[in-house]
C-alpha positions, 0 to 999 in steps of 0.5 A: 083397832076394832075387829069387825063383828061380821064380814061383808058376806055375813052382813048381807046374809043377815040383812037381806034376802032376795026373791022375785015378785012379778019378774022383779028382784025384791030385797027384804030385811031380816034379823033387823034387831041383831043387825041394829045391835051390831051397828050400835056396838060398832058406833059406841066402840068408835066413839069410845076409841075416838075419845080415848085417842083425843084424851091421850093426844091432849095429855101429851100436849099438856105435858109436852111429850111426843106422841 
């Protein structure tokens, strides 16, 4: 199981800040490089885990073992 690098609240703090401009709430992005690196890491972890599980599944079918 992949452990989340950040909680939802931490991601919100990293990703956005809010301010008012002419009475309208505006969201701005900050810490983009760190956030993008984290998202790439999660994507790579997901792909690696998926490929590993597929390999185990096909190996079990090939050798007639139960999962």
